[in-house]
N, C-alpha and C positions, 0 to 999 in steps of 0.2 A: 792815632795808632789803633789797630784792631786788637781787641782782647782775644783770649784763647777760644772763647765760645763763638766768635764771629769767623766767617770764612770770606775770603776775598774772591769775588767773581772775576773771571778774566776780563781784561779791558785792552783797548788798542791805544797805541801812541802813534800819532801821525807825524812823519818827517817828510817835509815837502821838497827838500833839496838833496840831490845825490852827494854833493860836497859835504853837507852836514852829516848825512848818514855815514859816509866814509870816515870822517873825522871822529864821529862817535864810536865807530867800530875800532878805530885805532886806539881810542881811550880805553875801551873795554879790554883790548888785547894787552895794553901796557900797564894799566894801573895795578898796584899790588897791595898786599895786606897792610903794609906799613902806612900807606896813604889812608886807607879806610880806618885803621886804628886811630890815627891822628885826628880824624874827623869825628870820632865819637866824643861823647860828653866827658870832659876831664874829671868830673866829680864822681863818676862811677868806679866801681871796683875793677881791677884788671880783668877778672873773669867776665864781668858784664860788658866791658868794653870789647873784649875779644869776641864774645857772642854777637854783639851788634856789628862788629866789623865783618864777621862771617855772614851775617844776614845781608849786609850791603853787597858783599861779594856774590852771594846767591842771586841777588837782584840784578847786578850788572852782568853776570853770566847769562841770565835769561835774556837780557837786552842783546847781548852779543850773539847768542844763538839765533834770535829773531832776525838780526841784521844779516847774519851769515845765510840764513834761509832765503833772504832776498838778494843774495849775491854780494853783500858787503862783508868780505872776509879777508882783510889785509894779511899779507904774509910777513 
């Protein structure tokens, strides 16, 4: 994990199958806070778990936007 002094440079993820891209877009659309919260480390405080869940959401929203930009935006 990056510390606060480090910055992440943009990078690309290659998805070579339209079916995989579509299903990933479906996941991005349907997954919710509860799922992300459950996937955080159980030993953390509630506030830390909530913060990590929102970080996960920010990441999956970025993926969803990139997929939508390429035409994978399920309704």
